[in-house]
Phi, psi and omega in degrees: 000130181269154177297149184303327182300341179278349183285124176269106185258018185299330182258006186288130179242348183211147176237121175254143186208142169289168182253295187295122178066009171246299173278322183267164180229117182052040176083004182239144173271111183282159177298323182294319180291319179294319179296325177297320176300316180296320179296322180299311181292323178298332179276001177086016178267145174286142177232124182227121174280135180230106196221163171268359182291162192281167180303321180300320177290318184296327175305310180296313182301314182296325180283318196255333186273158174281071180227158178272335179189167175228125170264124188236169180048046176059029174109012180284338184196169163227147176238147171211159185240119173222093188069326173213164181283129176249137183236135178231108180260151175283318181255147177291165186301320183292327177290318179298319180294315179298318180292324178301319180295320178292320181295325180300317180293318179298319179299317178299318181295321181290317179299324178289331186270337183239098182302136176098341178274172181204158170298133182300144182292345177266009183300326182299340183258009182266148180246341189225344187226172178250128178244122176253124182277126174240354176197016178268295181250010173239157174305134189302129174264157177292161179300332178300325178292320177297320178293326177295318177299314179299321179297318178295321177299313181297323177296334178270006177092014181263154165277131187230143177220143177263126173255188181286346183229329184233165162249124183253139177226144181206158173276132181118164186250020179278167174206186182303318184293317182301315181286327177296319175302315180297315178303310184295324179290314187282322187256332184246357182054042181237129174269108184295333178296331179266343188241015185298335180289349181260011184233135171255135173243136181237128180209189186210002188207175185301331180287355174269357187304318178301325179286318177302319183289322187283318188267124177299331180257055177267141185230137170254132169291159194304330181289359173301335182296341175302330184258020179306129181089349181247008182262119175301329174213134183263156175291157181280334183229161179218143179277165176275332180258159181266159169051225186301325178294325175293321177299318178299321176302315182297313179300318180298320179295318180294316183286329177298321180292000000 
Protein backbone atom coordinates (compact mmCIF):
# COMPACT_ATOMS: atom_id res chain seq x y z
CA UNK A 1 0.00 0.00 0.00
CA UNK A 2 1.36 3.39 -1.03
CA UNK A 3 0.99 6.55 1.08
CA UNK A 4 -2.06 8.65 0.25
CA UNK A 5 0.13 11.54 -0.92
CA UNK A 6 1.01 9.41 -3.98
CA UNK A 7 -2.63 9.28 -5.13
CA UNK A 8 -3.28 11.45 -8.19
CA UNK A 9 -6.85 12.68 -7.74
CA UNK A 10 -6.92 15.13 -10.63
CA UNK A 11 -9.58 13.19 -12.57
CA UNK A 12 -11.67 12.14 -9.55
CA UNK A 13 -15.40 12.88 -9.83
CA UNK A 14 -16.81 10.67 -7.06
CA UNK A 15 -15.89 9.41 -3.60
CA UNK A 16 -17.37 6.15 -2.30
CA UNK A 17 -16.86 5.28 1.34
CA UNK A 18 -17.59 2.73 4.01
CA UNK A 19 -19.03 4.07 7.27
CA UNK A 20 -17.97 2.15 10.40
CA UNK A 21 -14.35 2.91 11.34
CA UNK A 22 -13.87 4.62 7.97
CA UNK A 23 -16.12 7.67 8.18
CA UNK A 24 -16.81 7.21 11.89
CA UNK A 25 -14.39 7.08 14.82
CA UNK A 26 -15.08 4.76 17.75
CA UNK A 27 -18.72 4.58 16.68
CA UNK A 28 -19.20 8.35 16.34
CA UNK A 29 -19.50 10.63 13.33
CA UNK A 30 -17.14 13.51 14.09
CA UNK A 31 -17.78 17.10 13.11
CA UNK A 32 -14.59 17.07 11.02
CA UNK A 33 -15.68 14.01 9.00
CA UNK A 34 -19.17 15.39 8.39
CA UNK A 35 -17.74 18.76 7.36
CA UNK A 36 -15.43 16.97 4.91
CA UNK A 37 -18.51 15.39 3.30
CA UNK A 38 -20.13 18.81 2.97
CA UNK A 39 -16.98 20.25 1.37
CA UNK A 40 -16.90 17.37 -1.09
CA UNK A 41 -20.45 18.00 -2.29
CA UNK A 42 -19.93 21.76 -2.40
CA UNK A 43 -17.03 21.10 -4.77
CA UNK A 44 -19.36 19.20 -7.13
CA UNK A 45 -18.08 15.68 -6.37
CA UNK A 46 -20.47 12.76 -5.96
CA UNK A 47 -20.51 11.21 -2.48
CA UNK A 48 -21.92 7.71 -1.93
CA UNK A 49 -21.90 5.75 1.32
CA UNK A 50 -21.39 2.01 0.78
CA UNK A 51 -22.05 0.16 4.01
CA UNK A 52 -23.12 -3.00 5.78
CA UNK A 53 -25.44 -1.00 8.01
CA UNK A 54 -29.21 -1.65 7.97
CA UNK A 55 -32.01 -0.21 5.90
CA UNK A 56 -33.30 1.77 8.87
CA UNK A 57 -30.01 3.61 9.19
CA UNK A 58 -29.65 4.06 5.42
CA UNK A 59 -33.09 5.71 5.26
CA UNK A 60 -31.85 8.40 7.63
CA UNK A 61 -28.47 8.80 5.89
CA UNK A 62 -30.00 9.20 2.45
CA UNK A 63 -32.47 11.80 3.73
CA UNK A 64 -30.23 13.80 6.06
CA UNK A 65 -26.58 13.50 5.04
CA UNK A 66 -24.79 15.41 2.26
CA UNK A 67 -24.63 12.31 0.03
CA UNK A 68 -25.95 11.42 -3.42
CA UNK A 69 -26.97 7.89 -2.43
CA UNK A 70 -26.43 5.10 0.08
CA UNK A 71 -25.71 1.46 -0.77
CA UNK A 72 -26.72 -0.61 2.25
CA UNK A 73 -26.64 -4.06 3.83
CA UNK A 74 -23.53 -4.95 1.82
CA UNK A 75 -25.21 -4.39 -1.54
CA UNK A 76 -28.83 -5.49 -1.03
CA UNK A 77 -30.20 -2.08 -2.06
CA UNK A 78 -29.51 1.56 -2.69
CA UNK A 79 -31.49 4.55 -1.40
CA UNK A 80 -31.39 8.14 -2.63
CA UNK A 81 -33.36 11.29 -1.88
CA UNK A 82 -34.84 13.59 -4.55
CA UNK A 83 -37.77 15.45 -3.02
CA UNK A 84 -38.68 12.05 -1.52
CA UNK A 85 -36.81 8.90 -0.57
CA UNK A 86 -36.39 6.41 -3.41
CA UNK A 87 -35.54 2.76 -2.69
CA UNK A 88 -34.10 0.17 -5.08
CA UNK A 89 -33.91 -3.43 -3.77
CA UNK A 90 -32.34 -6.36 -5.55
CA UNK A 91 -34.95 -8.85 -4.22
CA UNK A 92 -38.75 -8.36 -4.08
CA UNK A 93 -40.52 -7.90 -0.74
CA UNK A 94 -41.81 -11.48 -0.50
CA UNK A 95 -38.31 -12.89 -0.95
CA UNK A 96 -36.89 -10.53 1.67
CA UNK A 97 -39.58 -11.58 4.16
CA UNK A 98 -39.00 -15.29 3.56
CA UNK A 99 -35.26 -14.87 3.94
CA UNK A 100 -35.63 -12.90 7.19
CA UNK A 101 -37.37 -15.87 8.80
CA UNK A 102 -34.61 -18.23 7.70
CA UNK A 103 -31.89 -15.84 8.87
CA UNK A 104 -33.42 -15.58 12.35
CA UNK A 105 -32.98 -19.32 12.92
CA UNK A 106 -29.43 -19.30 11.56
CA UNK A 107 -28.57 -16.40 13.88
CA UNK A 108 -29.79 -18.31 16.94
CA UNK A 109 -27.66 -21.31 15.96
CA UNK A 110 -24.52 -19.19 15.50
CA UNK A 111 -24.90 -17.37 18.81
CA UNK A 112 -25.18 -20.75 20.53
CA UNK A 113 -22.09 -22.07 18.73
CA UNK A 114 -19.69 -19.10 19.21
CA UNK A 115 -19.45 -17.96 22.84
CA UNK A 116 -19.36 -14.20 23.33
CA UNK A 117 -20.98 -13.14 20.05
CA UNK A 118 -24.52 -11.77 19.78
CA UNK A 119 -27.16 -10.76 17.29
CA UNK A 120 -26.28 -7.15 16.36
CA UNK A 121 -28.36 -4.53 18.12
CA UNK A 122 -29.27 -3.02 14.73
CA UNK A 123 -30.74 -6.30 13.45
CA UNK A 124 -34.30 -5.06 13.99
CA UNK A 125 -33.73 -2.44 11.29
CA UNK A 126 -32.38 -4.88 8.68
CA UNK A 127 -34.36 -6.11 5.68
CA UNK A 128 -32.04 -8.56 3.95
CA UNK A 129 -29.17 -9.80 6.07
CA UNK A 130 -28.05 -11.23 9.39
CA UNK A 131 -25.51 -9.27 11.45
CA UNK A 132 -23.57 -11.00 14.23
CA UNK A 133 -21.74 -8.67 16.59
CA UNK A 134 -18.22 -9.69 17.56
CA UNK A 135 -16.83 -6.38 18.85
CA UNK A 136 -19.32 -3.49 18.75
CA UNK A 137 -21.66 -3.95 21.73
CA UNK A 138 -20.04 -7.13 23.08
CA UNK A 139 -16.56 -7.52 24.59
CA UNK A 140 -14.23 -7.76 21.60
CA UNK A 141 -13.64 -11.26 20.28
CA UNK A 142 -10.52 -12.20 18.28
CA UNK A 143 -10.65 -12.19 14.49
CA UNK A 144 -10.54 -15.99 14.62
CA UNK A 145 -14.03 -15.91 16.19
CA UNK A 146 -15.27 -13.63 13.41
CA UNK A 147 -13.90 -16.04 10.84
CA UNK A 148 -15.63 -18.93 12.65
CA UNK A 149 -18.94 -17.03 12.46
CA UNK A 150 -18.40 -16.44 8.74
CA UNK A 151 -17.62 -20.15 8.27
CA UNK A 152 -20.87 -21.13 9.99
CA UNK A 153 -22.81 -18.69 7.82
CA UNK A 154 -21.32 -20.15 4.66
CA UNK A 155 -22.11 -23.64 5.92
CA UNK A 156 -25.74 -22.55 6.20
CA UNK A 157 -25.76 -21.38 2.59
CA UNK A 158 -25.13 -17.68 3.18
CA UNK A 159 -22.75 -15.29 1.52
CA UNK A 160 -20.66 -13.95 4.45
CA UNK A 161 -18.35 -10.98 4.99
CA UNK A 162 -16.39 -9.77 8.01
CA UNK A 163 -16.54 -6.05 8.78
CA UNK A 164 -14.74 -4.15 11.51
CA UNK A 165 -17.60 -4.76 13.97
CA UNK A 166 -19.97 -7.42 12.58
CA UNK A 167 -20.06 -10.53 10.47
CA UNK A 168 -22.82 -10.15 7.89
CA UNK A 169 -24.53 -13.00 6.09
CA UNK A 170 -27.18 -13.04 3.36
CA UNK A 171 -28.80 -15.21 0.73
CA UNK A 172 -27.64 -14.30 -2.77
CA UNK A 173 -24.38 -13.59 -4.54
CA UNK A 174 -24.42 -9.78 -4.52
CA UNK A 175 -21.93 -7.54 -2.75
CA UNK A 176 -21.07 -3.85 -2.36
CA UNK A 177 -19.54 -3.62 -5.81
CA UNK A 178 -22.44 -5.21 -7.70
CA UNK A 179 -25.00 -2.78 -6.26
CA UNK A 180 -22.69 0.21 -6.67
CA UNK A 181 -22.37 -0.64 -10.36
CA UNK A 182 -26.16 -0.81 -10.63
CA UNK A 183 -26.59 2.51 -8.84
CA UNK A 184 -24.15 4.32 -11.12
CA UNK A 185 -25.71 2.86 -14.25
CA UNK A 186 -29.34 3.49 -13.28
CA UNK A 187 -29.10 6.85 -11.51
CA UNK A 188 -25.96 8.54 -12.83
CA UNK A 189 -25.78 7.01 -16.35
CA UNK A 190 -22.16 6.02 -15.64
CA UNK A 191 -20.54 2.72 -16.57
CA UNK A 192 -18.11 2.09 -13.73
CA UNK A 193 -16.09 -0.37 -15.78
CA UNK A 194 -15.19 2.53 -18.06
CA UNK A 195 -15.02 5.22 -15.37
CA UNK A 196 -13.35 3.50 -12.43
CA UNK A 197 -10.30 5.81 -12.70
CA UNK A 198 -12.55 8.75 -11.79
CA UNK A 199 -13.69 7.19 -8.49
CA UNK A 200 -11.99 6.89 -5.11
CA UNK A 201 -13.15 4.21 -2.70
CA UNK A 202 -12.30 4.38 1.02
CA UNK A 203 -12.71 1.47 3.44
CA UNK A 204 -11.21 -0.35 6.39
CA UNK A 205 -12.04 -4.07 6.50
CA UNK A 206 -12.37 -7.38 4.58
CA UNK A 207 -15.90 -6.69 3.36
CA UNK A 208 -14.42 -3.81 1.35
CA UNK A 209 -12.13 -6.17 -0.60
CA UNK A 210 -14.25 -6.27 -3.82
CA UNK A 211 -14.09 -2.47 -3.93
CA UNK A 212 -10.37 -2.37 -3.14
CA UNK A 213 -9.75 -4.81 -5.97
CA UNK A 214 -11.95 -3.05 -8.55
CA UNK A 215 -10.95 0.60 -8.09
CA UNK A 216 -7.40 1.67 -8.98
CA UNK A 217 -7.80 4.59 -6.55
CA UNK A 218 -8.81 2.53 -3.52
CA UNK A 219 -7.75 3.76 -0.10
CA UNK A 220 -7.61 2.15 3.32
CA UNK A 221 -7.73 4.33 6.41
CA UNK A 222 -4.77 3.51 8.66
CA UNK A 223 -6.69 1.03 10.83
CA UNK A 224 -6.89 -1.28 7.79
CA UNK A 225 -3.60 -2.68 9.08
CA UNK A 226 -5.59 -4.48 11.78
CA UNK A 227 -6.65 -6.90 9.04
CA UNK A 228 -3.20 -7.46 7.55
CA UNK A 229 -3.14 -10.96 6.10
CA UNK A 230 -6.94 -11.29 6.17
CA UNK A 231 -7.74 -9.14 3.12
CA UNK A 232 -8.59 -10.97 -0.12
CA UNK A 233 -7.59 -7.71 -1.85
CA UNK A 234 -5.80 -4.76 -0.26
CA UNK A 235 -6.30 -1.06 -1.02
CA UNK A 236 -3.71 0.60 -3.24
CA UNK A 237 -3.17 3.55 -0.88
CA UNK A 238 -3.32 4.10 2.89
CA UNK A 239 -3.84 7.20 5.03
CA UNK A 240 -1.58 8.21 7.88
CA UNK A 241 -4.52 8.72 10.28
CA UNK A 242 -7.14 6.18 11.32
CA UNK A 243 -10.91 6.15 10.93
CA UNK A 244 -12.66 9.50 10.47
CA UNK A 245 -9.41 11.48 10.56
CA UNK A 246 -8.16 9.30 7.71
CA UNK A 247 -11.36 10.02 5.78
CA UNK A 248 -10.73 13.75 6.20
CA UNK A 249 -7.26 13.20 4.73
CA UNK A 250 -8.75 11.55 1.65
CA UNK A 251 -11.24 14.38 1.03
CA UNK A 252 -8.44 16.93 1.40
CA UNK A 253 -6.36 15.01 -1.18
CA UNK A 254 -9.27 14.91 -3.64
CA UNK A 255 -10.12 18.59 -3.22
CA UNK A 256 -6.48 19.66 -3.36
CA UNK A 257 -6.24 18.06 -6.82
